[in-house]
N, C-alpha and C positions, 0 to 999 in steps of 0.2 A: 504494500500500500504506500503510495506517495503522500508526502505531506503537503499542506497548502503551499502553493508556490509563492504567494505574494501576501504581504501584510495587508489585511483588510482595513478599510477606512470608512468611518461612518459618514453617510451623506444625508443631509436633511432635505430629502426630495420627496414630494408627494407622488403617489402613484397615478394621479390624474393629470400629470404634466402633458400638455398637448404635444403630439409628435412633431408638429411644425416648429414649436419653440425649441425643442431639443435639437432638431436639424439646424435651426438658426445658430445656436450656440456652437455646434460643431463646425459649421461653415465659417464662423468668425475665427476660430482657432486655425482652421485649415488655411484661410487667407493669410493670417498673421505668420504662419510657419511656412507658407509656400507649399503646402501639402495638397494632395488631391483629395477632394471630399469623398468620403464613403458614408452612405446613408445609414443611420442607426436603425435597427430592426427591433420592434417590440414583439417578443416571442409569445406564441399563443399559450395561455394558461386557462384550463377549463375551470369555470366557477371561481375566478380569482378573488372575488369579494364574498364568497360563501352565501350568496343570496339565492342561488338556484337549488331549491328543495322542492319536493313534491307535496309537502305539507306546510302548514303555517305553525311555527313554534310559538307557544305562549310565553309571556314574560317569565324568565327564570328557567325555561325548559331547554334542555340540551340533548343532542343526539349522543347515544352511548356508543361512540366510535364513528367511523366513516368507511363505507364499503365501496367507494368509487374505484375506478380503474383508469389507466392511461388511455387517452384517445387513440384509437387504432390498435389496441392490444387484442381485440377480438374476444375478450372475457366479459361476461355480464357483470353488472354492478351488483353488490350484495346489499340487500336492505338491512337497516339497523333499527333499533328501538330508541326511545327517548327516556330521560331520567330527570329528576330534580335533585340538586345537590345544595348543601349549605353554602351560603346563608339564605338561599331562596326557599320559599315555603315548601315544606315536604307534603306530598300528597295533594298537590294543587291540580286535581283532575287526574284522569286515567292516562298513564303514559301511552304514547302512540307507537305503533309498529309499522313496518313496511316503509321506513323512511329511506329515501335515496339521497346521497350526497355526491353529486357528480364530480368526477375528477380526483377527489381527495380520498385517501384511504389510511387506515390505521393498521398496526401490525397484524398480520393474519393469525388466526387461531384464537382460542379463548372465547369467553361468552360476552365480553364487553371491553370497553376501553375508557380511560379517563381523559380521552381527547375526543373532540367532536365540535359540532356547530351549536352555538348558544345564542339565545335571545337575551341580551343583558339589560333590557329596558326595565329595571327594577329599582325603586328607591329603597335605601337602607337607612335605618335609624342610627344616629350617632350622637355624641355629646352636644354638637351644635345644631341638632335637628336632622331631619331626613335629607339625604343627598343621593344622587344617582350612583349606582354601583359602577357604571362605566359611561363615559362620554367620549366624543371625538371620533367615533367610528362612522362609516358611511352605510347607508341602507339600514337594514333591521337586524342583521346577524353579524357575529364574529366567530372565528375559530378559537377554541380554548383548549389548553392542554395542561395536564398535571401528571407527572411521572409517566408520560406516554408520548409516543411519536406519531405525527401525522405528516403525510407527504404526498407529492405528486410528481410523476415522471412525465416530462414534456416530450411530445413527439417531435423532438429536435435533437439532431446529433451535433456534437462538439465540432467546431471549426478551428483551424490553426490561426494564430495571430489575431485573436479576437478578444475584446474585453466584454465580459458579461457583468452588467450592473444589476444587482438585486435590490429592490426597494419594497418597503412594507410599512404598515402601522403596527405598533405593539403597545401593550399597557397591562397594568395589574389592577384588579378591582379593589375597591376601597376597603374590603374586609380581609384581603389576603396579606401576604408578607413579601419582603424584599427579595428580588431575584433579577436575573439578567435575561433578556430575550435571547433565544438560541435558535438561529436559523443556519442551516448547512446547505451547501451546494455540492452535489455528488456527480460523478460520472458513473453511469449504470449500464451494464451490458445489454439489457433489453427492457421492454416496456413493462414486464411483469415482475421483475426482481424487486423485493423490498430492500431499499438501500440502507445498509447499516455498516458502520466501521468494522472491518474485518471480514465482511461478507465477500466470498470469492468473486472477483471481477468488478468489485465496487471500489472506487477511489474517491476519497474526500478531497475536494478541490479548495474550498474556502469556507469560512463561517464568520458569523458576527463576532466582533471583539466583545469582551466582557464589559458591558456598560450597564452597571447596576441601576435598576429603577428603585429609588428610595421612596419612603412613605409620603413625602411632600408631592410626589408626582403620581401617586395612586389616583385611579378613577379617570385618567385622561389617556387616550390613545395618542401616541406621538410617532413621527416618521423616523425610520432607521434604514440603513442600507450598507452594502459593501460591494466590492468588485473582485473579479478574478480575471486574469489575462492568460490565455493559452500561449504556449511557445509557438514560434514560427513553423516548426515541424513537430507534429504531435508524436509523443512517445508511444510505444506499443500499447501501454495500458490505457491510453485515451482514444485510440483510433476506433472509429465507428461507435463510440459510446454516446448514450443519451444523457441529457441533463435532468437531474432530480432536485427539487426543492423539498427540504425536510425541516420540520421544526418540532420542538418539544417545550413542555412547560417548566419542569424542574425534575430534580431527582427525589423530591419529597412532597411537602405540603403545597407550596405556592402554585397557583395556576397562572400561566401567562396567556394573554389574549392577542390574536393577530387578525389583520384585515388587509385587503387591497394589495395583494402581491403583484409585482411586475418585474419582469426580467427583460432587459434591453441588451442586444448584441451590437457592439460597435467594432467593425473591422479596423485593423491598422490602416493608416498611421494615426488615427484620430482618438486613441485611448486617452491622451492627455486632455482632450476636450471635456472630459467629465467634470473637471474642476469648475467649469462655468455653469453647470446645471443649477447649482444652488443659488446662483444669482438671477436666474430667469424668473420674471413675474409668474406667479402660479395662478391657475384657474381653480378656484375653490368650489367644492361641492357642498351641498347641505350637510351639516354635521349635527349630531344629537347633542 
C-alpha cells in the first residue's frame, strides 16, 4: 500500500461553486504563467447531497446504514431500515423499511450500521434554551457516521498528472463531543470492492488533515477540503483504478455529519490554480 503522496491542504470552498467561476480562476493563472488552459472537470457523484431517498425521513430519523452501489456496477441496491438515536426522541413513530440510499453504501455484512442519512431538523434543549441540533446544511438531509464507514466509488478511473480536489461540508451536532472530520480518497480496483486500508488492490491516496471541531463550532456545518495530485506516469498500483470517497464519524462516541460532496479533476499544468478558488465570489444556496 502506498502512502498519501502529497500533504493535504484545507480549502474553504463550497460545493456549489459555479463551474464557470472555477474555469475563470484557472484561466487567470494559466494566462499569468503562460500555460495552456485545461478545463476542470466536476466528476459525477451519485446523490452527492444525500437528498435522493425513496422515503421522507422524519425529524431525528436516520437510515440504519446505506445499501447503494456504484453507478455501472450492475449490482442492485440493498434496502435498509431507519432508526432513532439519542438525543432524538426514541420511538417517534414506527421505523421505516425498504429505504434506498442511492450511490452510498456502508460496510457489507451485519444487521445495521451507525452510519446513514439523517434528518437533523430537531431543536434540542440546553442551558440557554432550545437550539437546532444542526444548521448550515443544504436541503433536508445529511450523512452521519459514528464508529462506521460510508463511501462511494465513482465510475471514474484515475488519470496521470491530474489534481483531484475534494470538497464537502462537515459538522458535529450540539449534543455530541469533539472530533475531526475524516474523509479519505482511495484508488479501488473495481466498482464493487469496499475500500479499506489494507484491502488487496486498494491504495489510500489522501485524506483530510486532522482539524478538530471544538465545542464552540458545534451545530454548524462548515466547508472542508483537500487535494491529491497523481504522478505524470501512474505506478502499477494506480493504473486502471477507480476513485472512492470514504468517510467515517469516529472510533467511538462522537458522530460527524457530512453534506454536499464534490470532486473536481484539474489536469496539469493548472494544479496551482486551486489557490485562487477560495477567493472566487460564491453563489450561496439556502441554508437551514
